[in-house]
N, C-alpha and C positions, 0 to 999 in steps of 0.2 A: 955444541947442541944449539939448534935454533930455538929461540925463545920468541913468544908472541906477546907483544906489549900494545895495549889499547887497540886490539883488533888488527894490528899490522905486524909484520915481521921486522926484526931488527935489521939495521943496515948492513951488518956483516955477513948476511946470507941472502942469496937471491932465489933459493929454492927451499921448499918446505921439507924436502928429503934431507935427512941427517945421517943416514947410514948408507953404506954401499950395497950394491945388489948382492954381493957375496955374504955380507953380514945378514941381510934380510933372509937369505936362504938358510943360514945357520939358525936363525931365530924364527923359523917358520912355524914352530909349535906354539907361539904366543897366541893369545886369544883373539886379538883384533888387529886390523891394519894399523891403527894408530899406535898400538904398542910396538909394532915392528919399527915405526919411525921415531921412536924415542920419546913419546908422550906418556910414559908410564908413571913418572913421579909428580910432575907439576901441571899436568893437563887438567882442565876444567871443562868438561863436555856439558853443553846445555841439553835440555830435554829433546831437542830436535837432532842432536848428534853433531853439532858444530863445536869445534875446538876453539875457534876464534873467527876473526873476519868481521866484516860489516854486517853480515846477516845473522850474527849470533843473537840468541834470544836475550831480551832485557825487559824489565818491568815497564819501562817507558814506552816500548814499542808494541807491547802485547797486553792483552787482558785475559786473565785466567778465569776459567769457568769453575764454579764450585763443584765438588765431587758429586753431590746429590743430583744436581742438575745434569751433570754429564752422564750419570747412570740412567736417568730417565730418558735422555736423548738416545742412548745406546739401545734401550729396549724398543723405542719407537723405530729406530733405523733397522733393527733386526726384523721387526714385523714387516717393514716396507720391503726389505730384501727378500723375505720369504714369499711375498705376494707382489713381486715387482711389476708384472704386466698390468695388474688391476690398478695399482697406484698410479702408474704412468698414464693410463688411459682415462681413468675416472677422477683421480685426485692429484693431478699434476701440480696444481697451485699449492697444495700442501707440501709436496716434494720440494718445490722451489723455495717456499718459506723456510723449510728446514735446512736447505743448502745455504740460504742467506744467514741463518743463525750459526752455521759452521757444522761440518760433519765431525762426529766424535773421532778423536785420533786413532782409537783402536779399530775403527771400521772404515777409515778413510780410503785405504787401498782397495778394499772390496767395493765401496761405494763408487769410487772413480771408475773402476772397471765396468760396473753396471751402467753408470751414467753415460760413459763414452760409447757404449755398445761393444766394447772389447770382449766382454763375456760371451756374447752371442757369436761374435766373429771367431773367437777361439774354439767354441764348441762346434761350429760349422766347418772348421778347418783342422780337425784333429790330426796331430802328427806333422803339420806343416812347419811349425817352428823347429822341431827336431830335425826335419829334413834340411831346412836352410842352414841350421847351425852346424850340421855335419859337413857342409860344402866349404871349400877353401875360400871362396870369394874372389872378387876382381882385385888383382894386385894394386891397381891404380887407387881404388877406394880404401883398400886395407892400409896402405901406407899413410894416407891422409888421416884416417880414423885414429891410428896409433899415435900420431903426432898430437892429436887433440885431447887424448884421454886425460892427461895430467892437468889440463886447464879447467876441467869441470869440477867446481866446488872443491878446491884444494884444501879448504879448511874444514871439510866435513870428514868425520872419521871413516866413512865408507869409501871415500875416494882419495884419502890422504896418501895411500901407499901405491907406488908404481908396481904394477903387476899384482895388486891385491885383488880380493874377491870383487869389490865394487867395480874396479876398472875392467876386470875380466868380463863381468856380466854386461857392462856398458859396451864393450867391444863386440860381444856376441849379438846384442840387440841391434846395434848400428850396422854391423856387417850383414845381418839377416835382412834388414830393410833394403839394403842395396841390391840384394838378390831378389827380394820380393817385388821391388819396383826399379828394375835396372834403367828404365828411361829417365828416372829422376836422379838416381844415384844417392850421393851423400852431400848434405849441406851442414856447415859448422853449427848452425843454430839448432839443428836437431839434437845435438849432444846434450845440452842442458835440459831439453824436454825429456829425453830418455832418462837422464840422471834423476830428475825429480820423480819420475814414475818408479824407478828402481829403489828409491828410498822407501817406497810404500808397498811394493809387490814383487813377486819373483820375476825372473827374466822373461819367461814366456808371456806372462800377463802384461809386463811392461812393453813387450814388442807389439802386442795387439792394441794396447792403449796408444802407442806411438802411431800405429797404422791409422787408427780412427782419427786422431788429431790432425795428421797430415792429409787425410783424404776427406774428412767430413767437416771438421771445425775450421781448419785453415788450409783449404785446398789451394795448391799453386804457390804457397809461401816459399817452399824449398825447391822449386823447380828452377831450371836455368833461366837467367834473365830477371828473376824476382819481379815479374810483372804484377802478380797478385798483391804483393806488399806495396807496390807503388800505387795501385788502384785504391787500396785501403787507406793509404796516406792522403789521397785526395778526398776520400770520404771523411776522414778525420778533420781535414781542413774545412770542409763544407759544414760539418756539424759544429765546429768551433765558432764559426761565424754567427751561429744562432745562440750558442750557449754562452760564449764570452766574446763579444765583439771587440773589446779592447785588446785582448790577446791576439785576436785574428788580425787586426789592423797592424799591430806591432810586427808580427811575423811577415806580413805582406810588405810592409815598409822596408824591412831589411832583407827582403828576398830570401828568406830562410825556407827552403823546401822541406816538406814533412819528412822526406826520406832521410834527411840529415840527423834527425833526433829521435824518430820513432821506430827505426828499423830494429834495434835491439829490444825495445819495449815489446813490440808486437811479435816478432819472430821467436823470442824466448818466453813469451807470455809473462813478462815482468819477473821471471824467476831470478834474474841477475840484477834487478834494480831495487826491489822492495825488501824490507826486513822479512825474515822467514815466516813469522806469524801472519803477516799480511799476504805473503805469497800463497800460503795455504788457503786463506779465506777467499782470495781472488780466484784460485783454481776451483774451489768448491762451486762458486757461482758460474765460472766460465764453462765448466763441463756440464752444468745444468742448463744454462741459457745461451751458450754460444758466444760468437765473436762480439756481440754488442757489449758484453762485460769488458772486454779488452779495450774497446773504443771508449767506454765510459771512464775507465781508469785513466787513459790518456787525456781525456777532456778534463778530468778533475785535477791532474797534475799541472796541465797547462794553465788552467784557470787560477790555481793557487799561486803559481810562480809568476804569471804574467797578467793576472786579471785586475790588478790595481795600479794606479798611477805611481804610488810609492815604490812598487816593485820595478816599474819600468824606468825609474830614475837611475837605478843602479846598473842598467844595461843599455847603454846608448848606441851600441853597435852589434854587428853580427857575432863577433867573437865573444863579447860579454854575455850575449843572450845564450849562446851555445854552452858556455861555461856554467851559466845559471841552471840550465836544464840538465846538465850532467851531474850537478851537485844539488839535488832537491833537498829541501829542509826536512829533517826527520819528523817534525810534528805533522807534516802533511802526509807522511807515509805510515803514521801510527795506525794500528789495526782498527780500533774503534772509530776513529775519525774518518779514515779512508772508506771503510765499508758503508758508513752512514752517508757520505757524500756520493758514493757510487750509486746507491739506491735512489738518491734524489735527482739524478741526472735524467731529464726527460728524453731518452733515446730508446726507441722500440726496435724490434727486429724488422717490422714493416718499413720503418723509416730508413733503416740501414739498407734494406733491399732496394727501396726506391732510389736512394742516392747511388747505390751501386750501378743500377741501370743507367742513371744519368752520366756518371763518370765513364762508364764503358762506351757510351755513344761518343763522348768527347775524345776518348782515347782513339777510337776508330777513325774519327775525323782528322786528328792531328798526326797519329802515328801508324794508322792502318790496323790490320788484324793482329790479334795476339799470336805470338809464336807458340805458346804452350796453352792449350785449352784445358783448364782444370775442370774436374767434375763439379756439379752444383754444390753450393755450401749449405750445410744443415744448421739451422739456428736452434741449437739446444738438443738436449737428450731425447725429448719426445719426438722431434722430427727425425732424429737418427733411428729411433725404434720403429716409427711408422714407415720409414723408407725400407727397412729390412725387418719385417715382422718376425719375431722369434717364435720358435717352438717352445712348448712347455718344458721339455727336457733341457733346452738351452739355458734356461734361467735357474735350474736347480743348483743349489750350493753343494759342491763336492768337497767334503772334508778331506784333508790330507792325512789325518791320523784317525783311524777307526778302532775303537776298543770294544770287543765283544765280551761282556761279563755275564756268564750263565747265572741264573738265580739259584739260590740254595735249594737243596732237595726238600727240606722241611717246608719251605714256602710253596713248592710245587704240590706236595701232598695236601697241604691245607687248602690250596686253591682247588684241587680236584674234589676234596670233600665238600667244600662250599658249593661247587657247581652241582654235585649230586643232590645235596639237600635242597637247593633251589629248584631242581627239576621235580623232586618229590612234592614240594609245596605247590608248584604250578599244576602238577597232575591232580592233586587233591582239590585244588580250586576249580579245575576244569571238569571233574567228574560230576555227572548229574545226580540229584538226590534220588534215593531209592523209593520206589512206589510199590504198594501192596497190590498184587495181582489176584483177583477173585478166582476161586476154584472153578474151572470150567465143567467139572463133573460132580455137582453136589448130590448128596443123598436126599431121599424124599423127605426124611424127618429132620433135615438140617434147618436151622433157623438162619435168618440173614446175618451176615457178619457184623460185628459191632464196629463202631467208629474207632479210628486209630487212637491209641492212648497218647495223652499229652506228655507223659513221662516215660522214659525208656523202661521196659519190663525188667523185672529182676531176673538174674540168671536162673535157669531151670535147676531144681534140686536133683540130687542123685537118686532120690526115691520118689515114687508116685504117691500123691495124696488120694484120699477117698473121694467118692462122688459128692459128699456133703461139702468138702472144702473146695472142690473144683466145680465151677459152674458147668452146666450142660453144654454150653457153646464151646468151651475150651476142650472138653473131651471129644466133642464132635470134630473140632479142628484137628486134633491130634490123630484121630482116626482117618481124617481126610488125607493127611500127609503120609500116613503109613500104608493105607489101602491102595491097591492098584486101580488105575482109572477104568474100572468096569462096573456097570450097573448091576447090583445084586438084589435079589428079592429080600424083603424085610425079614430079618432073623428074629428068633425068640429072645426075650430079655435074658441076658446072661447072668451068671451068679455074681460077676464082678459089678454089674450095674445095680443088682439088688442089695449088694453088701453095704453096711453102714460103718464099717471099720476101715481104717487107713491101711493102705498097702505097705506102709513103712512103720506100722505099730511095733511096740516092743514085744508084744506077745507072739506075733506071727509075721515073719519077714517073707514077703512074697514079691517076686520080681517078674516083670513081663518078659 
């Protein structure tokens, strides 16, 4: 069994695989690819999924964020993702600041997909990845891709197994891109880019993220001839002359062309150079602000390794300088130090574009026209979104698992009763106050109606009182309510009017 000591494999094995393919098939029921490869007993996986290697997490190379701060950042990022178009147009500076602080790990995959524009591209091309995935692919590219699969992060538990889930998805993404852009085909530097994306998102999302990086962020980097990477090498050299003149003169003295040391840096977006915590922070800023972040990282590393006379004493020739740049000191790649230095480098997107035009003119004078004309480069997530304005439905978050839980029946009944009571209250409030309407047909001997009582009248008794207890006006009003609306001649005084006894007396019960 292969053992990993101090981030390297022991000398008695040349491959990380420790079991044969037949044994892997027999143990296919194990939970992860790393278990298939024999790392069940003594493996120690860090929080990023690395079993070993130089990119494994360590306290010296990373700084952990307190849990309370992390939860606050997650809430802020969820709000941004729910209103992405408004934040990108009106408050992009705040988005940039939060990317510089670091995207929360739980939301990094979703944030990268939104920043790169892969979310919009995916929604506008529904079913395209499934169509490409179902096709067999060009045999020329398929053979090359299969040979490169095991070289991508062999110490990560997702890609440690030959034929495992990680390598299968990596093959699907790379093959789909060769079918999506057959004029470009496949470049070996695309594999680590796709692998980093697959560590944070499903295969379809990783495919559209790769499309956006290849076409918007680093256009022409993976085309035949690598002309775009050579142009950016000249841009890096010109910017280094201003940022660190000492390092620039040393490289010019020993005739060290930028293409010799920065090809892997730029084409892989430093994913195979820096510790993993630093890689993630660089990618957070890179997908937000574009290629200027990659240029700044290169300038920081060159300045740190070649920017002092003490450093230059150790590398008197071309070979020593190249060895020094291949083995960068860990303290310069530490997450906190590197991010701080990147933010202090005075290189803007406008300066990068200006230098790009300058180098393009020189290229045409010395070498002629470019063989492969790449699309224009987009400097950051905002430029990408403005170039292809999204629809509102393109930015909606689509959950993969939806649970519909019906509310209890008792709560439904309570809710209906509360709604009914609220309607009744509103109707009572809206109903106008009742007003007394005068009798349009008064009798000749009627007196004017009295003013309305301040207190509500008592309920009418079951029996009628005598004329002494009841005022004349009340008797008239009762007559007015009972008599038909016709004018009659004045009648003689009835016995009831002349009586002095109550109609409800104990001696004589008389009812109308």
